[in-house]
C-alpha positions as CSV (number, residue, x, y, z in Angstrom):
1,M,17.4,-33.5,-14.5
2,K,20.8,-34.1,-16.0
3,P,23.3,-35.6,-13.7
4,L,26.6,-32.6,-12.9
5,S,29.7,-33.4,-13.3
6,K,31.8,-33.9,-9.9
7,E,33.9,-31.0,-10.7
8,K,31.1,-28.4,-11.0
9,I,29.1,-30.1,-8.3
10,A,33.0,-29.6,-6.3
11,F,33.0,-26.1,-8.1
12,M,29.2,-25.2,-6.7
13,N,29.7,-26.1,-3.2
14,S,32.9,-24.8,-2.9
15,F,31.4,-21.2,-4.1
16,L,28.0,-21.8,-2.2
17,N,30.2,-21.7,0.7
18,R,30.7,-18.1,0.7
19,P,28.1,-15.7,2.0
20,L,27.4,-14.0,-1.0
21,I,24.3,-12.7,-1.7
22,A,21.7,-14.9,-3.3
23,R,18.3,-13.0,-5.7
24,M,15.7,-15.1,-5.7
25,A,12.7,-14.9,-8.1
26,T,9.1,-15.0,-7.4
27,A,5.5,-14.4,-9.7
28,D,2.5,-12.9,-8.2
29,S,-1.2,-14.4,-10.2
30,S,-0.5,-12.0,-13.2
31,C,3.0,-13.4,-13.6
32,Q,4.4,-10.0,-12.4
33,P,8.6,-10.9,-11.6
34,H,9.5,-10.3,-8.0
35,V,13.1,-10.4,-7.3
36,V,15.1,-9.9,-3.8
37,P,18.0,-10.1,-2.2
38,V,17.9,-12.6,0.4
39,W,20.6,-15.0,2.9
40,F,21.1,-17.9,1.9
41,G,22.3,-21.6,3.3
42,W,23.5,-24.9,0.9
43,D,24.1,-28.3,2.5
44,G,24.2,-30.1,-1.3
45,K,20.7,-30.7,-1.4
46,S,18.6,-27.8,-0.4
47,I,18.9,-23.7,-0.4
48,W,17.4,-22.8,2.5
49,I,16.4,-19.2,2.8
50,S,14.6,-17.3,5.3
51,A,12.1,-15.5,5.2
52,F,8.8,-13.8,7.1
53,S,5.2,-15.3,6.0
54,S,4.0,-11.0,6.0
55,T,6.4,-11.0,2.7
56,R,5.3,-10.4,-0.8
57,K,8.3,-13.2,-1.8
58,V,6.4,-15.8,0.8
59,K,2.4,-14.3,-0.3
60,E,3.6,-15.4,-3.6
61,L,5.2,-18.7,-3.3
62,N,1.6,-19.2,-1.3
63,L,0.1,-18.9,-4.5
64,N,2.7,-19.8,-7.0
65,P,6.0,-22.3,-5.2
66,K,7.8,-21.7,-8.5
67,I,10.5,-20.5,-7.7
68,S,14.6,-18.8,-9.2
69,V,17.1,-18.5,-7.5
70,V,21.0,-16.7,-8.4
71,I,23.9,-16.3,-7.0
72,D,27.0,-14.6,-8.9
73,V,30.2,-12.8,-8.5
74,A,31.9,-10.5,-11.1
75,E,34.7,-9.7,-10.2
76,E,37.6,-7.5,-11.8
77,N,39.7,-8.8,-13.9
78,A,35.8,-9.6,-15.6
79,N,36.0,-13.0,-14.5
80,T,32.2,-14.6,-13.0
81,Q,30.4,-17.2,-11.4
82,G,27.7,-18.4,-10.8
83,V,24.6,-21.1,-9.8
84,L,21.4,-20.6,-10.9
85,F,18.1,-22.9,-9.4
86,E,15.1,-23.4,-10.4
87,G,12.2,-25.6,-9.0
88,T,9.4,-25.9,-6.4
89,A,10.3,-24.6,-3.4
90,E,8.6,-25.9,0.1
91,I,7.3,-22.6,2.6
92,I,8.3,-24.4,6.4
93,G,6.7,-22.8,9.7
94,K,7.0,-25.3,11.7
95,P,8.2,-27.6,13.7
96,L,9.2,-24.1,15.2
97,E,12.8,-26.0,16.1
98,L,13.2,-26.6,12.4
99,V,12.6,-22.8,11.3
100,Q,15.2,-21.3,14.3
101,K,17.5,-24.1,13.8
102,Q,18.0,-23.4,9.8
103,S,17.6,-19.5,10.6
104,R,20.1,-19.6,13.3
105,W,22.6,-21.4,10.4
106,I,21.8,-19.2,7.7
107,Y,22.2,-15.7,10.3
108,T,25.3,-17.1,11.2
109,R,27.1,-17.8,7.7
110,Y,26.7,-13.9,7.3
111,L,27.2,-12.0,10.8
112,G,29.6,-14.9,12.9
113,E,28.3,-16.5,16.0
114,K,28.7,-13.6,17.8
115,G,26.8,-11.4,15.7
116,V,24.0,-13.8,15.8
117,L,23.7,-13.4,19.5
118,E,23.1,-9.5,18.8
119,K,19.2,-8.7,19.5
120,D,17.7,-8.2,15.7
121,P,18.9,-11.7,14.8
122,Q,17.6,-13.2,17.8
123,S,14.5,-11.7,17.1
124,W,14.3,-12.7,13.7
125,I,14.9,-16.3,15.0
126,H,12.7,-16.0,16.6
127,D,9.6,-13.9,15.3
128,P,6.2,-15.6,15.2
129,E,6.0,-14.9,11.4
130,N,9.3,-16.4,10.7
131,R,10.2,-19.4,7.7
132,I,12.0,-21.1,6.2
133,I,12.1,-21.5,2.2
134,K,13.4,-24.3,1.6
135,L,14.5,-25.5,-2.2
136,T,15.6,-29.2,-3.4
137,P,16.2,-27.8,-7.1
138,D,14.6,-29.8,-9.9
139,F,17.3,-27.5,-12.1
140,I,21.1,-26.7,-11.7
141,H,23.0,-24.3,-14.2
142,T,26.4,-23.6,-12.5
143,W,29.1,-21.5,-14.9
144,S,32.7,-19.7,-14.2
145,Y,34.5,-18.2,-16.8
């Protein structure tokens, strides 16, 4: 992967700090794309996504771990910004402490410190099907117009 400029890295880290919706694309065995909205966290190196083992996205990743993830916005004044990631995903189910920690971090980004303590996010965090999808991208493209 070609290194990103300091300006692009700064833009990307600032942009991805916002609780935006990402779209994650997988493909089944017939190469049929499947795109779903997801919550995520970015740690400066990898994008982390909470998922459940019974979902189509996780089942497809078990067969083909290649994914694309895009986070973008279009403003009223026709400005667009975004980041595209591509690479091979890792599905993490253990250790449970890591899965729960990363899930809590992701959910807190969207629900806040109090919201993550509610019944539903807590049940998601502790669900035995809870998994974390980790993508350390092979390719990154950013834009801001």
